[in-house]
C-alpha positions in Angstrom: 5.4 -1.5 -1.6 5.9 -5.1 -2.4 4.1 -7.7 -4.4 2.9 -11.2 -3.6 1.5 -13.3 -6.5 -0.2 -16.6 -6.4 0.0 -18.1 -9.9 -2.1 -20.9 -11.4 -4.4 -21.8 -8.6 -6.4 -24.6 -10.0 -10.1 -25.2 -9.2 -13.0 -27.2 -10.5 -16.0 -24.9 -10.4 -19.5 -24.4 -11.8 -19.5 -20.9 -13.3 -21.2 -20.0 -16.5 -24.5 -18.9 -18.0 -25.4 -22.2 -19.5 -27.4 -24.7 -17.4 -25.0 -27.4 -18.3 -22.1 -25.4 -16.8 -23.8 -25.3 -13.5 -24.3 -29.1 -13.6 -21.1 -30.5 -15.0 -18.6 -27.9 -14.0 -15.3 -27.0 -15.6 -11.6 -26.4 -14.9 -10.4 -23.0 -13.9 -7.2 -21.3 -13.0 -6.8 -18.1 -10.9 -3.8 -15.8 -10.6 -3.9 -13.3 -7.7 -1.5 -10.4 -7.3 -1.6 -8.1 -4.2 0.4 -5.0 -3.4 1.2 -4.3 0.3 4.0 -2.8 2.4 6.3 -5.8 3.0 9.1 -3.8 4.6 8.3 -4.8 8.2 8.2 -8.5 7.4 11.4 -8.2 5.5 13.0 -6.9 8.7 11.3 -9.1 11.3 11.0 -12.4 9.4 7.7 -13.0 11.1 4.5 -14.3 9.4 2.4 -12.0 11.5 4.0 -9.0 9.8 3.2 -10.0 6.2 0.3 -11.1 4.0 -0.2 -14.8 4.6 -0.6 -16.4 1.1 -2.4 -19.4 2.7 -5.1 -16.9 3.6 -5.1 -15.5 0.0 -5.4 -19.0 -1.4 -8.3 -19.8 1.0 -10.2 -16.8 -0.2 -9.8 -17.8 -3.9 -10.9 -21.4 -3.2 -13.9 -20.3 -1.2 -15.1 -17.8 -3.7 -14.5 -20.1 -6.7 -16.8 -22.6 -5.0 -19.7 -20.2 -5.1 -21.5 -20.4 -8.5 -21.5 -17.3 -10.6 -22.9 -16.7 -14.1 -20.0 -14.4 -15.0 -16.3 -14.6 -14.3 -16.3 -10.9 -13.6 -18.7 -11.5 -10.6 -16.4 -14.1 -9.0 -13.3 -12.0 -9.6 -15.0 -8.9 -8.0 -15.9 -11.0 -4.9 -12.3 -12.3 -4.6 -10.9 -8.8 -4.8 -13.4 -7.3 -2.3 -12.8 -10.1 0.2 -9.0 -9.7 0.0 -9.3 -6.0 0.8 -11.9 -6.6 3.5 -10.0 -9.3 5.3 -6.4 -8.2 5.0 -5.9 -4.6 6.0 -2.3 -4.3 4.8 -3.3 -5.0 1.2 -3.5 -1.7 -0.8 -4.3 -3.2 -4.3 -5.4 -6.5 -5.6 -5.6 -7.9 -9.1 -7.2 -11.2 -10.1 -7.2 -13.1 -13.3 -9.8 -15.8 -13.6 -9.5 -18.3 -16.6 -12.0 -20.8 -17.8 -10.1 -23.7 -19.4 -11.6 -25.0 -22.7 -14.7 -22.7 -22.6 -17.8 -23.9 -24.5 -17.8 -21.2 -27.2 -17.8 -23.3 -30.3 -14.1 -22.9 -31.2 -10.7 -24.2 -30.4 -9.9 -21.9 -27.5 -7.6 -22.9 -24.7 -8.8 -20.3 -22.1 -10.9 -17.3 -21.6 -9.5 -14.9 -19.0 -10.8 -11.9 -17.3 -8.7 -9.5 -15.2 -10.0 -7.1 -12.5 -8.3 -4.8 -10.1 -9.5 -3.1 -6.9 -7.6 -0.4 -4.9 -8.2 0.3 -1.3 -10.0 3.7 -0.9 
């Protein structure tokens, strides 16, 4: 097994339970870690034999563009899509962070982490 991690993918999205969050939006960061067999690509040096991180980034950006009330919901969608679209991925973990969340305190980020494993 090998690991590919995309760190600090920045998006401007409209997630949250408050009506205002759906209107004005907010800054988010996403980290995505996948586990897959990378031995063949290590041997062949061919993109077709590995997990294309451009594809991973596209999934994150597209799912972050769909409004959700909860960060858990968008994280689950990201994980499910990665497993559905990229057969060689065995495990995916995503961290979704809302920067400067509107929670009435001096909080830099709120982060959720979710993992899915291919069954």
